[in-house]
C-alpha positions as MATLAB code, in Angstrom:
seq = 'MELSDFWGLAGLPFVMALVQVVKAYVDDKRAYPLVAMAFGIAINLAVGFQTGVSPLLAVLLGVVVGLAASGLYSSGKAISGN';
ca = [
     115.380  106.033   82.870;
     118.316  107.692   85.248;
     119.102  108.509   88.852;
     118.284  112.300   88.353;
     115.274  110.743   86.950;
     114.007  110.714   90.319;
     114.608  114.689   92.067;
     110.718  114.784   92.354;
     111.182  112.456   95.498;
     112.714  115.334   97.432;
     109.216  116.966   97.432;
     108.147  114.009  100.186;
     108.114  116.530  103.272;
     106.611  119.078  101.391;
     103.366  117.445  100.242;
     103.588  115.578  103.558;
     103.670  119.682  105.314;
     100.766  120.525  102.637;
      98.537  117.916  103.406;
      98.362  119.101  107.226;
      97.897  122.453  106.477;
      94.875  121.253  104.562;
      93.784  118.622  108.042;
      92.439  121.796  109.384;
      89.790  122.637  107.208;
      89.150  118.972  105.931;
      87.584  115.735  108.624;
      87.401  113.249  106.345;
      90.677  111.431  106.752;
      89.714  109.075  103.906;
      90.996  112.097  101.613;
      93.939  112.655  102.362;
      95.872  109.752  100.781;
      94.145  111.433   98.072;
      94.775  115.467   98.756;
      98.918  114.358   98.984;
      98.495  112.299   95.589;
      97.364  115.624   93.783;
      99.964  117.422   95.766;
     102.343  115.122   94.531;
     100.974  115.589   90.925;
     101.034  118.560   90.608;
     104.319  119.620   92.538;
     105.706  117.058   90.248;
     103.874  117.957   87.031;
     105.388  122.052   87.623;
     109.226  121.017   88.507;
     109.154  118.517   85.295;
     107.751  121.190   83.147;
     111.101  123.596   84.203;
     113.106  120.740   83.484;
     111.404  118.451   80.811;
     111.269  116.080   81.963;
     108.597  113.884   80.778;
     104.364  113.992   82.087;
     104.005  110.413   82.039;
     107.272  110.257   84.146;
     105.926  113.169   86.783;
     102.778  111.683   87.436;
     103.967  108.733   88.337;
     106.467  110.173   90.703;
     103.401  112.338   91.129;
     101.463  109.757   92.932;
     104.330  107.950   94.470;
     105.368  111.023   96.493;
     101.752  111.834   97.845;
     101.673  107.956   98.903;
     105.063  107.661  100.063;
     103.362  111.069  102.443;
     100.513  109.608  103.518;
     102.470  105.920  104.331;
     105.418  107.652  106.555;
     102.472  110.053  107.812;
     100.548  106.916  108.784;
     103.583  105.176  110.050;
     105.024  108.236  112.210;
     102.005  107.530  113.916;
     101.920  103.655  114.607;
     105.243  103.663  115.510;
     104.493  106.636  118.041;
     101.170  105.345  119.597;
      98.988  109.020  118.663;
];
């Protein structure tokens, strides 16, 4: 695996923004990490298809991006005290 295989991590802020949009329509807070993972997987599969990356690697990177997006948001809320 090369460093260029981690291109999907750049979509992290985009996944966070999409989850914020979904929050206006979904009240169950337990669904937000699943929504983040779904967006991460979808984005990484789409970009991976265009760049010729293995679908398995794209899915795994999408899961990492989704979990990182939900964890990053939760950490920010904990630090700010909101």
